[in-house]
Phi, psi and omega in degrees: 000134181290145178281123179267144178283148174242094186257158178299133180246112175232174184254138178291141177241154178223157172286126185299331183271355186270144175285308184261146180284139178286144179276335183296132180096325177277314184298339182297339183265007182300134180274156170268097186304325187290340182246334186272320183229172187278358175060056175252122183251130174251126181248124175256105184104094185254055175272214181301307184287309179299320178296320179292322176297317179299315179297316180294319182293318179295324176295332180271002174104004179282147164275133186233131173237158185220154177233123180192190176287155186304319181297316179294319180296325178298316178294316182300319180291319180296326180279350183085015177292319179232159174280322176197158176291157181221156172265178186295329179294318178292320177301315182301331182267004179283175182275322180225130179244130175246118177271105181241025176288168173308144188302327181292343183261349190294318181299319178294323178296323178298316178296324180290327182289325185293143357274150176209145174268358183292156167284131186233135173219173180218177180234016182296146185270001171231126196254329190302312180296318183293315178299318177296321179294323178295319178294318179297322181286347180079025177275100189292322187258056179253138174225117179293146179217156178206103177284131177271062181210153180172196182202154172287347180266109187271170172094157183297333180299338180258011180294149181215135179295339183262008186303324186263359183301118179077001182280156173283137182225109180283137167242142189235072177288160175234181178298338181269357184292132175290126188299318182288334175294315177301314183296321181292319177295317179300319179295318179299314181295316183287310189277319187264330177264337178083017182264166178256121185271145171226126179268132183211146177302139184305317181293320178295321176304314184295325175292320180298311183287334174299317182282322188269340185227307188290314178297315177302326177296317179291325176299318179297317178300315181294317181296318178296322178294315180299313181297320180294324181285331177297316178197136178301334182268358188304317185293338178293339181261003184292136178265183182302324182296315179294320179296320178297317184292331186249005184308318185288351177293346179264014181293165182304116187299313183292319178302313184284333173298319179292315182300312183293321179295322180292335182250027186305313183301312181292323181294324177296322177297315179295322179299316181299316179295319180293318179298319177298315181296318179294323177297319178296319179295318178300317180295330186271356185308318180290343183268095186298320180296319180293318178295318178299320179296320180296318178295322179297317178296320179296322178297319178296319179294319181293324180299332180267000185298120177063021179075020181298137183272148173251120181282176190297337179290342180077007181219136179249156179231135174265132177241118180259127185242105178296133180219162169273142178287102174208155183301137173098346185292321178296316180297323179299314182292313183293324178293321178300315179293312183296320181291345177250021176059036176253120183274126175271113182286326179203155181208137170213163181253125177256102182283134176261314172204191185289347182253335187235147178207174172230131172272121181254111181260136170258120184235155170295138185302331182293339181246003185298314182298316179296319179298317181293325176296317179297318180294318178300316180297330180275001175097007179268152172250166183235148169264150173288142179291000000 
């Protein structure tokens, strides 16, 4: 029988006026997983996210078992995501459980897990309902989580141990959260997954993701519908800007139907604010100065997006590089830039399908021409911004 740690259990406290939870005082209770417990991780749902967690955890020395449908588990075991399949009883007895099942199933999974002494977390993108379900189930050592990482390519076959490296990872403690449970989950996310944690109240989290992720997905759906209705051929003339703005409209339909339904209250709040803002913009269209002012404010907000840096020229340029999806292509481009002292201010991957993508680099305008010359010499082509 594995030796379980008996750690001090106290409750996390937060400043009532603060949005994010302070790490000081909570982190002090972090356990040393390698010496205190046997490091057995149970994953419920071994798809893209669960599979990537499994690969990263095994690389960090965890023993990993998984629960999913037989076909998915067969692939997961063959890929090294898990050591072997497990039933719910074995999962319940592990040291750390990650619920990475579809978001609509997580609340039911929490009820199924109880009772358990395990540390439990999840990866659902809407937190208030899930956190409430954990409290109702009596799972004392639960800490809600939501990695801000993913891919348009779903399924365990696309899992990657590096998926969370450098990514933002929300944790959602409440006044009832056990402090050492929070600290242990934060340590796992930071040290073994390589992500950067931010603690935030569950309800505030849901409003944030409603505005930053869920609403933009619906906006993409609406824009694609409007363009298609204007003319059946309209989309054939769309440039990179329209494609970037609507890229998420091609996301997994069933997955996103579940995500949006689970976050309905917060999403309705975001919708109301967005509808008000669009009404104001519509009213201001004849007022050139007001529209110009709105664009200037938007530009300032965009410049701060994700901490993106503005170089001394004061102007950035996006360079989109069409590539085939294969290992090493990202490293080739970033190494080419770095070895020539060109700083990449921001980078993201715009997937077109499972075989093709575009690497979109944000560069200071002063080095853009040189960067494009280097890329051309290396055999890459460029799209116009």
